[in-house]
GUROSE-963271 format. One record per residue: x, y, z of N, C-alpha, C in turn; chain. Coordinates in pm, 1 decimal, always signed. Layout:
{{X, Y, Z}, {X, Y, Z}, {X, Y, Z}, A}
...
! end
This chain:
{{-1992.6, -5359.4, +5763.8}, {-2102.8, -5448.1, +5732.7}, {-2193.7, -5466.2, +5853.7}, A}
{{-2135.9, -5473.0, +5975.1}, {-2216.2, -5489.5, +6096.8}, {-2302.0, -5365.2, +6118.8}, A}
{{-2244.8, -5247.3, +6098.8}, {-2322.2, -5123.4, +6112.6}, {-2438.1, -5122.0, +6014.0}, A}
{{-2413.2, -5164.3, +5892.0}, {-2516.6, -5168.2, +5789.1}, {-2627.9, -5264.4, +5829.4}, A}
{{-2591.1, -5383.5, +5881.2}, {-2690.9, -5480.8, +5926.0}, {-2773.9, -5423.9, +6039.8}, A}
{{-2707.9, -5356.5, +6134.2}, {-2778.8, -5295.3, +6247.0}, {-2877.3, -5190.0, +6199.8}, A}
{{-2834.3, -5108.7, +6102.8}, {-2923.7, -5006.9, +6047.5}, {-3044.2, -5073.0, +5980.8}, A}
{{-3017.8, -5178.0, +5900.9}, {-3128.1, -5246.8, +5833.6}, {-3226.3, -5306.8, +5932.9}, A}
{{-3175.4, -5367.6, +6040.4}, {-3265.1, -5424.2, +6141.2}, {-3351.1, -5315.8, +6204.6}, A}
{{-3291.1, -5202.2, +6239.4}, {-3368.4, -5091.8, +6297.6}, {-3467.3, -5036.0, +6196.5}, A}
{{-3423.7, -5023.7, +6071.8}, {-3511.4, -4972.8, +5967.0}, {-3634.0, -5062.3, +5950.6}, A}
{{-3611.5, -5193.6, +5941.4}, {-3723.2, -5285.1, +5923.8}, {-3810.4, -5292.1, +6048.6}, A}
{{-3751.8, -5270.1, +6165.9}, {-3831.9, -5265.3, +6288.7}, {-3928.0, -5146.1, +6283.7}, A}
{{-3878.5, -5030.1, +6239.2}, {-3964.4, -4912.1, +6227.3}, {-4076.1, -4937.4, +6126.4}, A}
{{-4041.0, -4994.0, +6012.0}, {-4141.6, -5023.6, +5910.1}, {-4243.6, -5122.8, +5964.5}, A}
{{-4198.5, -5224.2, +6034.8}, {-4288.5, -5323.5, +6094.3}, {-4383.9, -5255.8, +6191.7}, A}
{{-4330.4, -5171.1, +6277.5}, {-4414.4, -5099.3, +6373.6}, {-4514.0, -5010.8, +6300.6}, A}
{{-4467.1, -4941.2, +6198.6}, {-4554.5, -4853.0, +6123.1}, {-4670.4, -4928.9, +6060.5}, A}
{{-4639.6, -5037.4, +5995.9}, {-4743.6, -5111.0, +5925.1}, {-4841.3, -5182.5, +6017.7}, A}
{{-4794.3, -5224.8, +6133.8}, {-4881.8, -5300.7, +6222.5}, {-4945.1, -5218.7, +6333.0}, A}
{{-4896.0, -5099.5, +6357.1}, {-4957.6, -5018.0, +6462.5}, {-5008.0, -4885.2, +6411.6}, A}
{{-5009.7, -4866.4, +6282.3}, {-5057.1, -4741.2, +6226.3}, {-5201.1, -4718.1, +6269.5}, A}
{{-5222.4, -4611.9, +6343.4}, {-5356.1, -4584.1, +6395.1}, {-5411.3, -4454.4, +6338.8}, A}
{{-5386.0, -4432.2, +6211.0}, {-5437.5, -4310.4, +6152.2}, {-5588.6, -4303.6, +6164.9}, A}
{{-5651.6, -4418.9, +6165.0}, {-5796.4, -4425.5, +6178.0}, {-5825.5, -4504.5, +6304.5}, A}
{{-5841.4, -4437.4, +6418.5}, {-5848.1, -4503.5, +6548.3}, {-5970.2, -4590.6, +6568.9}, A}
{{-6072.6, -4570.9, +6491.2}, {-6196.2, -4641.7, +6512.5}, {-6203.9, -4771.9, +6434.8}, A}
{{-6096.5, -4811.6, +6371.0}, {-6092.2, -4937.5, +6296.9}, {-5999.1, -5032.8, +6369.8}, A}
{{-6035.0, -5157.7, +6373.9}, {-5955.8, -5254.6, +6449.1}, {-5818.6, -5277.5, +6386.3}, A}
{{-5728.0, -5333.4, +6467.9}, {-5592.6, -5363.7, +6423.0}, {-5590.8, -5465.6, +6309.8}, A}
{{-5693.2, -5547.5, +6297.6}, {-5693.0, -5656.5, +6201.5}, {-5700.0, -5607.6, +6057.4}, A}
{{-5744.4, -5485.1, +6037.2}, {-5756.1, -5434.3, +5902.0}, {-5622.1, -5384.5, +5851.1}, A}
{{-5597.0, -5408.1, +5727.1}, {-5468.6, -5374.4, +5667.3}, {-5460.4, -5226.7, +5631.5}, A}
{{-5344.1, -5169.3, +5655.9}, {-5314.3, -5031.4, +5617.8}, {-5221.1, -5037.1, +5498.6}, A}
{{-5250.2, -4954.9, +5398.3}, {-5163.9, -4949.3, +5281.9}, {-5119.9, -4805.4, +5260.9}, A}
{{-4989.2, -4784.6, +5253.8}, {-4933.5, -4651.9, +5229.0}, {-4851.9, -4659.3, +5101.3}, A}
{{-4882.8, -4569.6, +5009.3}, {-4803.5, -4560.1, +4887.7}, {-4753.2, -4416.1, +4874.8}, A}
{{-4635.2, -4402.0, +4819.7}, {-4576.8, -4269.6, +4796.4}, {-4466.1, -4284.3, +4692.9}, A}
{{-4418.0, -4170.5, +4644.3}, {-4307.6, -4172.8, +4548.2}, {-4177.9, -4217.4, +4614.8}, A}
{{-4160.3, -4179.4, +4744.2}, {-4039.5, -4220.3, +4816.1}, {-4067.7, -4226.1, +4965.3}, A}
{{-3977.6, -4292.3, +5037.9}, {-3989.9, -4305.8, +5182.2}, {-3851.4, -4293.8, +5243.1}, A}
{{-3844.7, -4227.7, +5359.5}, {-3718.2, -4210.9, +5429.9}, {-3743.3, -4236.0, +5577.8}, A}
{{-3674.0, -4334.0, +5635.4}, {-3686.8, -4365.0, +5777.8}, {-3566.6, -4308.0, +5851.6}, A}
{{-3593.6, -4220.5, +5948.0}, {-3487.9, -4160.2, +6030.0}, {-3497.1, -4220.8, +6169.7}, A}
{{-3423.6, -4330.1, +6192.5}, {-3433.7, -4404.7, +6318.3}, {-3393.7, -4320.3, +6438.8}, A}
{{-3289.1, -4242.1, +6426.8}, {-3243.3, -4162.1, +6540.2}, {-3347.3, -4057.6, +6579.2}, A}
{{-3421.6, -4008.3, +6482.9}, {-3526.7, -3911.0, +6510.1}, {-3660.5, -3978.8, +6538.2}, A}
{{-3668.5, -4109.3, +6514.0}, {-3792.0, -4187.1, +6530.1}, {-3903.7, -4130.4, +6443.2}, A}
{{-3871.8, -4114.2, +6315.2}, {-3965.1, -4061.2, +6216.5}, {-3958.0, -4144.6, +6089.4}, A}
{{-4071.5, -4153.0, +6020.0}, {-4074.0, -4209.8, +5885.7}, {-4142.5, -4107.4, +5797.0}, A}
{{-4072.8, -4067.6, +5689.0}, {-4124.3, -3967.4, +5595.5}, {-4169.1, -4036.5, +5467.2}, A}
{{-4292.5, -4010.0, +5426.8}, {-4344.7, -4056.1, +5299.0}, {-4360.9, -3930.1, +5213.9}, A}
{{-4297.3, -3928.5, +5096.3}, {-4289.7, -3805.5, +5018.4}, {-4341.0, -3828.6, +4876.4}, A}
{{-4427.6, -3738.9, +4832.0}, {-4477.1, -3740.3, +4695.1}, {-4597.4, -3828.8, +4673.3}, A}
{{-4710.9, -3768.8, +4644.7}, {-4834.2, -3841.2, +4613.4}, {-4864.7, -3948.7, +4718.4}, A}
{{-4861.6, -3911.1, +4844.9}, {-4883.4, -4007.5, +4952.8}, {-5032.0, -4043.2, +4961.3}, A}
{{-5057.4, -4173.3, +4966.8}, {-5194.6, -4223.0, +4980.4}, {-5196.0, -4326.0, +5092.0}, A}
{{-5280.1, -4301.2, +5190.8}, {-5297.3, -4395.5, +5301.0}, {-5439.7, -4447.4, +5291.5}, A}
{{-5453.1, -4577.9, +5294.2}, {-5585.2, -4640.0, +5282.8}, {-5599.3, -4748.3, +5387.9}, A}
{{-5713.3, -4747.8, +5455.0}, {-5747.6, -4853.5, +5548.5}, {-5898.3, -4870.9, +5540.4}, A}
{{-5940.4, -4988.8, +5497.1}, {-6081.3, -5017.3, +5477.5}, {-6138.7, -4914.0, +5381.2}, A}
{{-6245.2, -4843.3, +5420.9}, {-6306.4, -4742.2, +5334.9}, {-6250.7, -4603.1, +5361.1}, A}
{{-6157.6, -4590.4, +5452.7}, {-6101.1, -4460.8, +5490.3}, {-5973.5, -4434.3, +5412.4}, A}
{{-5951.9, -4307.3, +5378.8}, {-5830.9, -4272.5, +5307.2}, {-5788.4, -4130.2, +5339.4}, A}
{{-5660.3, -4104.3, +5318.1}, {-5601.3, -3972.1, +5332.9}, {-5494.5, -3958.6, +5225.9}, A}
{{-5496.1, -3846.9, +5154.8}, {-5396.1, -3819.1, +5051.5}, {-5326.7, -3688.0, +5086.1}, A}
{{-5197.4, -3680.5, +5062.7}, {-5121.9, -3558.2, +5085.7}, {-4992.7, -3560.4, +5007.4}, A}
{{-4926.5, -3445.8, +5002.9}, {-4798.4, -3437.8, +4933.8}, {-4688.2, -3505.5, +5014.6}, A}
{{-4700.7, -3497.2, +5148.4}, {-4600.0, -3555.6, +5237.3}, {-4667.9, -3598.1, +5367.5}, A}
{{-4627.6, -3713.5, +5421.6}, {-4677.6, -3759.3, +5551.8}, {-4557.4, -3800.7, +5635.5}, A}
{{-4553.9, -3750.1, +5760.0}, {-4448.5, -3787.4, +5854.4}, {-4515.4, -3859.6, +5971.2}, A}
{{-4462.6, -3977.0, +6004.4}, {-4511.7, -4053.5, +6119.1}, {-4405.4, -4043.7, +6227.4}, A}
{{-4446.7, -3999.6, +6347.5}, {-4355.2, -3981.6, +6460.3}, {-4379.0, -4090.6, +6564.2}, A}
{{-4269.8, -4141.4, +6622.4}, {-4277.5, -4244.2, +6726.0}, {-4220.9, -4190.1, +6856.2}, A}
{{-4268.2, -4243.4, +6969.8}, {-4213.0, -4204.0, +7099.4}, {-4096.9, -4295.9, +7136.0}, A}
{{-4045.3, -4282.2, +7258.6}, {-3930.1, -4361.7, +7302.6}, {-3960.0, -4511.7, +7310.3}, A}
{{-4088.8, -4549.4, +7315.9}, {-4128.0, -4690.7, +7317.5}, {-4166.8, -4741.2, +7178.7}, A}
{{-4137.2, -4662.3, +7076.8}, {-4173.0, -4693.8, +6938.2}, {-4322.9, -4706.0, +6916.6}, A}
{{-4399.9, -4634.8, +6998.4}, {-4544.1, -4625.1, +6978.6}, {-4569.9, -4501.2, +6893.3}, A}
{{-4674.3, -4506.1, +6813.1}, {-4705.8, -4393.2, +6727.5}, {-4749.1, -4274.1, +6812.2}, A}
{{-4680.0, -4161.9, +6793.5}, {-4707.2, -4040.8, +6870.9}, {-4799.1, -3945.0, +6794.1}, A}
{{-4766.6, -3921.2, +6667.4}, {-4850.6, -3834.6, +6585.2}, {-4817.9, -3854.7, +6437.9}, A}
{{-4909.5, -3806.2, +6355.2}, {-4895.2, -3810.3, +6210.3}, {-4914.4, -3668.8, +6158.3}, A}
{{-4832.1, -3630.3, +6062.5}, {-4849.6, -3501.0, +5996.9}, {-4861.3, -3523.0, +5847.0}, A}
{{-4971.7, -3477.8, +5791.3}, {-4991.0, -3480.5, +5646.0}, {-4983.4, -3336.2, +5599.2}, A}
{{-4898.2, -3311.1, +5500.1}, {-4868.1, -3174.2, +5460.0}, {-4889.1, -3157.5, +5309.4}, A}
{{-4952.4, -3047.3, +5271.8}, {-4966.1, -3011.4, +5130.7}, {-5084.6, -3075.3, +5062.9}, A}
{{-5185.0, -2997.4, +5030.5}, {-5304.2, -3044.7, +4958.1}, {-5359.9, -3173.3, +5017.7}, A}
{{-5385.7, -3172.2, +5147.1}, {-5435.6, -3291.2, +5215.9}, {-5586.4, -3303.1, +5193.5}, A}
{{-5628.7, -3422.0, +5156.6}, {-5770.7, -3454.0, +5141.2}, {-5794.4, -3585.9, +5213.8}, A}
{{-5915.0, -3601.5, +5270.5}, {-5943.1, -3724.0, +5345.0}, {-6090.9, -3758.2, +5341.8}, A}
{{-6117.4, -3883.5, +5375.0}, {-6252.5, -3934.4, +5391.0}, {-6247.4, -4037.7, +5502.6}, A}
{{-6324.6, -4014.8, +5610.1}, {-6326.8, -4104.6, +5725.7}, {-6469.8, -4147.6, +5753.9}, A}
{{-6486.0, -4275.0, +5780.7}, {-6616.3, -4329.8, +5818.4}, {-6603.0, -4397.6, +5953.8}, A}
{{-6705.4, -4380.3, +6035.6}, {-6709.6, -4444.0, +6167.0}, {-6855.0, -4473.1, +6199.4}, A}
{{-6887.7, -4598.2, +6211.8}, {-7024.0, -4639.9, +6244.3}, {-7126.0, -4555.9, +6169.7}, A}
{{-7188.1, -4457.8, +6235.6}, {-7291.8, -4376.2, +6172.2}, {-7239.7, -4238.9, +6131.2}, A}
{{-7109.5, -4225.4, +6112.4}, {-7048.7, -4097.9, +6074.3}, {-6973.7, -4112.7, +5942.9}, A}
{{-6972.8, -4005.3, +5865.8}, {-6901.7, -4004.4, +5739.3}, {-6854.9, -3861.2, +5715.0}, A}
{{-6723.8, -3840.3, +5719.6}, {-6665.3, -3707.4, +5705.7}, {-6573.9, -3703.3, +5583.9}, A}
{{-6579.7, -3589.7, +5514.6}, {-6489.4, -3565.0, +5402.9}, {-6432.2, -3425.2, +5425.7}, A}
{{-6304.0, -3406.6, +5394.7}, {-6246.7, -3274.8, +5417.6}, {-6113.9, -3254.2, +5349.8}, A}
{{-6058.1, -3135.7, +5378.3}, {-5929.0, -3099.8, +5320.9}, {-5866.4, -2988.6, +5403.9}, A}
{{-5736.5, -2973.1, +5389.1}, {-5661.0, -2866.3, +5454.1}, {-5521.4, -2865.4, +5394.8}, A}
{{-5446.3, -2761.8, +5425.2}, {-5306.4, -2759.5, +5382.0}, {-5221.0, -2850.3, +5468.5}, A}
{{-5263.1, -2866.5, +5596.2}, {-5188.8, -2953.6, +5688.3}, {-5287.7, -3019.5, +5783.4}, A}
{{-5270.5, -3150.5, +5804.8}, {-5352.2, -3224.8, +5900.8}, {-5257.4, -3298.9, +5994.3}, A}
{{-5273.8, -3275.4, +6125.0}, {-5195.3, -3346.0, +6226.4}, {-5291.1, -3430.7, +6308.1}, A}
{{-5256.9, -3557.5, +6324.9}, {-5341.9, -3651.1, +6399.0}, {-5268.6, -3700.2, +6523.0}, A}
{{-5337.3, -3694.7, +6637.2}, {-5284.6, -3743.7, +6764.5}, {-5364.5, -3866.8, +6805.6}, A}
{{-5309.5, -3987.5, +6787.5}, {-5384.6, -4109.7, +6814.5}, {-5428.4, -4124.9, +6960.0}, A}
{{-5348.7, -4079.5, +7055.5}, {-5384.7, -4096.2, +7196.6}, {-5513.2, -4021.3, +7230.0}, A}
{{-5539.1, -3909.6, +7160.7}, {-5658.9, -3829.0, +7186.1}, {-5765.9, -3846.8, +7078.8}, A}
{{-5733.5, -3916.1, +6971.2}, {-5822.5, -3928.5, +6854.7}, {-5865.4, -3791.3, +6803.7}, A}
{{-5769.1, -3699.7, +6796.9}, {-5798.8, -3564.5, +6750.7}, {-5719.4, -3531.6, +6624.8}, A}
{{-5786.8, -3458.5, +6537.6}, {-5726.6, -3410.3, +6414.5}, {-5717.3, -3258.8, +6421.1}, A}
{{-5601.3, -3204.6, +6385.9}, {-5580.5, -3060.5, +6378.5}, {-5562.4, -3025.7, +6232.1}, A}
{{-5655.4, -2949.0, +6176.6}, {-5650.0, -2907.6, +6037.2}, {-5609.6, -2760.4, +6032.9}, A}
{{-5515.1, -2727.2, +5945.1}, {-5467.2, -2589.8, +5934.3}, {-5460.2, -2547.1, +5788.4}, A}
{{-5498.2, -2423.2, +5763.1}, {-5488.6, -2367.4, +5628.5}, {-5601.7, -2412.3, +5537.9}, A}
{{-5696.5, -2323.9, +5514.9}, {-5813.1, -2356.0, +5431.0}, {-5876.5, -2488.4, +5474.9}, A}
{{-5899.9, -2500.6, +5603.9}, {-5953.8, -2624.1, +5661.7}, {-6103.7, -2637.1, +5634.9}, A}
{{-6144.1, -2756.5, +5591.1}, {-6283.8, -2784.5, +5558.0}, {-6319.0, -2924.1, +5607.8}, A}
{{-6435.7, -2935.3, +5672.8}, {-6490.1, -3067.0, +5706.7}, {-6637.5, -3068.2, +5668.5}, A}
{{-6676.5, -3169.7, +5593.1}, {-6816.4, -3191.6, +5557.8}, {-6865.0, -3316.6, +5629.9}, A}
{{-6973.2, -3302.3, +5705.7}, {-7040.7, -3415.9, +5769.1}, {-7146.2, -3460.4, +5669.1}, A}
{{-7120.5, -3569.7, +5599.2}, {-7207.6, -3611.7, +5490.1}, {-7336.0, -3678.7, +5538.3}, A}
{{-7338.0, -3728.1, +5659.8}, {-7459.2, -3789.4, +5714.4}, {-7558.1, -3681.8, +5759.5}, A}
{{-7509.1, -3585.4, +5838.2}, {-7595.2, -3479.7, +5893.1}, {-7603.0, -3356.8, +5803.1}, A}
{{-7539.0, -3363.1, +5687.3}, {-7540.5, -3254.4, +5589.8}, {-7499.8, -3121.1, +5652.6}, A}
{{-7380.3, -3122.9, +5713.5}, {-7323.9, -3001.5, +5773.2}, {-7187.4, -2975.5, +5711.0}, A}
{{-7152.1, -2847.9, +5703.2}, {-7025.6, -2805.5, +5643.3}, {-6965.4, -2697.6, +5731.8}, A}
{{-6836.3, -2709.5, +5760.5}, {-6768.4, -2606.3, +5837.6}, {-6631.6, -2580.7, +5774.7}, A}
{{-6591.7, -2452.7, +5771.4}, {-6458.0, -2421.7, +5724.1}, {-6403.2, -2301.2, +5799.8}, A}
{{-6270.3, -2295.9, +5808.0}, {-6201.8, -2188.1, +5878.4}, {-6052.3, -2202.3, +5858.6}, A}
{{-5977.0, -2116.9, +5925.6}, {-5830.9, -2124.9, +5916.9}, {-5778.2, -2248.4, +5989.2}, A}
{{-5838.5, -2278.5, +6106.2}, {-5796.6, -2393.5, +6186.0}, {-5919.2, -2466.3, +6239.9}, A}
{{-5912.9, -2598.6, +6237.3}, {-6019.3, -2680.4, +6295.2}, {-5954.6, -2787.1, +6381.1}, A}
{{-6002.5, -2799.7, +6504.0}, {-5963.1, -2911.8, +6590.2}, {-6085.4, -3001.7, +6595.8}, A}
{{-6069.0, -3124.7, +6547.6}, {-6181.9, -3216.9, +6535.4}, {-6157.3, -3341.5, +6619.1}, A}
{{-6251.5, -3373.4, +6706.1}, {-6243.8, -3490.1, +6794.0}, {-6329.9, -3601.1, +6734.8}, A}
{{-6266.3, -3708.6, +6689.1}, {-6340.2, -3819.7, +6627.2}, {-6424.9, -3896.4, +6727.7}, A}
{{-6387.8, -3897.5, +6854.4}, {-6465.3, -3971.5, +6953.7}, {-6599.5, -3905.3, +6981.4}, A}
{{-6600.4, -3772.3, +6990.1}, {-6722.4, -3700.0, +7023.8}, {-6790.3, -3637.3, +6903.0}, A}
{{-6715.1, -3614.9, +6795.2}, {-6769.0, -3544.8, +6679.8}, {-6765.6, -3394.0, +6696.1}, A}
{{-6707.3, -3345.0, +6806.0}, {-6699.1, -3201.7, +6832.0}, {-6589.5, -3136.5, +6748.9}, A}
{{-6615.0, -3011.4, +6710.3}, {-6517.0, -2935.2, +6633.3}, {-6501.0, -2796.2, +6693.7}, A}
{{-6377.5, -2749.0, +6701.0}, {-6345.5, -2613.3, +6743.2}, {-6284.4, -2546.1, +6621.4}, A}
{{-6349.2, -2439.7, +6573.1}, {-6309.0, -2378.5, +6447.1}, {-6267.8, -2233.7, +6471.3}, A}
{{-6155.5, -2194.4, +6411.4}, {-6107.2, -2057.0, +6422.7}, {-6095.0, -1997.4, +6283.8}, A}
{{-6138.9, -1872.9, +6273.9}, {-6128.9, -1799.1, +6148.9}, {-6045.7, -1674.2, +6171.3}, A}
{{-6060.5, -1578.5, +6081.9}, {-5991.8, -1449.9, +6096.2}, {-6086.2, -1341.3, +6045.9}, A}
{{-6044.5, -1216.3, +6061.3}, {-6128.4, -1105.4, +6015.7}, {-6152.3, -1114.0, +5864.8}, A}
{{-6049.8, -1152.7, +5790.7}, {-6062.9, -1161.8, +5645.0}, {-6135.7, -1288.5, +5601.0}, A}
{{-6119.5, -1394.3, +5678.5}, {-6183.0, -1522.9, +5645.0}, {-6253.8, -1576.7, +5768.1}, A}
{{-6377.5, -1532.6, +5791.8}, {-6449.0, -1579.3, +5910.9}, {-6489.5, -1727.0, +5898.2}, A}
{{-6521.7, -1785.6, +6010.9}, {-6570.5, -1923.1, +6015.0}, {-6704.5, -1928.8, +5943.2}, A}
{{-6725.2, -2035.1, +5867.2}, {-6854.4, -2056.0, +5801.8}, {-6908.1, -2192.3, +5842.6}, A}
{{-7036.4, -2193.7, +5874.5}, {-7104.0, -2318.0, +5912.1}, {-7235.8, -2322.1, +5836.4}, A}
{{-7257.6, -2429.6, +5760.8}, {-7381.9, -2446.3, +5686.4}, {-7446.7, -2577.1, +5726.4}, A}
{{-7579.7, -2574.6, +5733.0}, {-7653.6, -2696.1, +5762.5}, {-7793.5, -2684.6, +5705.1}, A}
{{-7857.3, -2797.7, +5685.3}, {-7995.0, -2803.0, +5635.7}, {-8090.1, -2807.4, +5753.7}, A}
{{-8200.2, -2731.6, +5742.9}, {-8303.0, -2735.3, +5846.7}, {-8418.1, -2821.0, +5796.5}, A}
{{-8474.3, -2897.1, +5885.7}, {-8588.6, -2978.0, +5851.4}, {-8714.6, -2898.9, +5882.9}, A}
{{-8809.4, -2905.7, +5792.8}, {-8935.7, -2837.9, +5816.8}, {-9019.0, -2917.4, +5916.0}, A}
{{-9088.6, -2844.8, +6002.7}, {-9177.3, -2911.2, +6098.0}, {-9302.4, -2957.6, +6025.3}, A}
{{-9343.0, -3079.4, +6053.8}, {-9464.7, -3133.3, +5993.6}, {-9583.9, -3086.1, +6075.6}, A}
{{-9688.8, -3043.3, +6005.7}, {-9807.8, -2991.4, +6075.6}, {-9906.2, -3100.6, +6102.2}, A}
! end
């Protein structure tokens, strides 16, 4: 019974940390509520991971991310180290004057760097500036708005944008 109580305390500590320090969207303050729904959840305290499996939906304010599976990793201080969203990942992020929509087979987020790594049929649409980029891999920096995109011989990088006509 004592072992079970200890496990429950550690389990609830991980859940508490997850819910109150989830920084999937680094540009939103801590005061906003994060909601994660999924078909199931598994907390592995010894590995410092929480797995959300099946129809995972993460929502914070107007931002959202959906995937088949999301794993949240913690460091030795129980701080969020990274997030991995796997399988048919779709997202929409807004930041001040930015609005991005995209998808990939896998999205990994590193909160310390505010960087997103998209892999497999990666797509990001900048809805404010009307730009579209896709490739095999995209590294996207939310702080700067910079993207590094890699393609292949069979699937080259594509970048589309609208040009404004000069007024005479």
